[in-house]
C-alpha positions, 0 to 999 in steps of 0.5 A, a space after each residue: 530214827 526208827 525209835 521215834 516211831 515207836 512208843 516211849 517208855 517211862 524212863 525215856 519219857 522222863 529223860 526226854 521231858 527232863 523230869 523225874 519218872 514220878 512227874 510223868 506218872 503224875 501227869 498221866 494220871 492228872 490228865 484223865 484223858 487216857 494218856 498212855 495205852 498202858 501206864 508206862 508207855 506213851 506215844 510221841 503225841 502223848 509225850 508232847 501233850 504231857 510236855 505242854 500240860 506239865 509246863 516243862 521247859 528246856 534248860 534255861 542255863 545254856 547261854 547264861 553268864 553268872 554275875 560276878 560275885 565273891 560267892 559262886 553259890 550266891 551268883 547262881 541264885 542271883 542268876 536263877 532269880 534273874 531268869 524268873 524275872 526275865 521270863 516274866 514269872 511274876 505274880 500269877 504267871 508261874 513256872 514249874 519250880 524244876 524248870 529253874 534248875 533243869 539241866 544242872 548238876 545235883 549239887 546245884 539243884 539242891 542249892 537252888 531248892 534251898 535258896 528258893 525255899 528261903 526266898 519263899 519264906 521271905 516272901 520274895 517268891 511264891 510257890 504253889 502246889 498244883 496237879 502238875 507239880 510245884 509252881 513258882 514266881 516272883 511275889 508281886 510285892 517282892 519285885 523291888 527286893 528281887 531287883 536288889 538281889 539280882 543287882 547285887 545290892 542286897 541279899 536277904 538274911 535268910 538266904 545268907 544263912 542258907 548259903 552260910 554267908 
């Protein structure tokens, strides 16, 4: 309880936001509003300001049921793309790419990183670099192909190759 009244260090800020320490520093620098009385210590209010600026969301995976699929990797990718779709991240409405895998183990994060890169290369997803980190959404022109992927009707060849299918 008393911990909530004191300043938040870099490692604790990263843990609370669910990101890497680098992301916290990047946001503190990009804010240019004097966030943080020193480079590595933040108040709770500053931490919440960074959460909003950075677009950090809580894990999406708490109640997600993976679709039935012969490949557990493909099932996870289908579920991740479905989460983008259900949350309305299409076209210009984007989210931090790490929101897609926040709360998952390192192996699954790596799987989703590779799958997202393949889907970006295929034009189904769009990734944009910003001062708050890489943002991702479903490409406006890829909605139909994404529907097919989510529904298990079709899997892009590059994704099959990435997953070793």
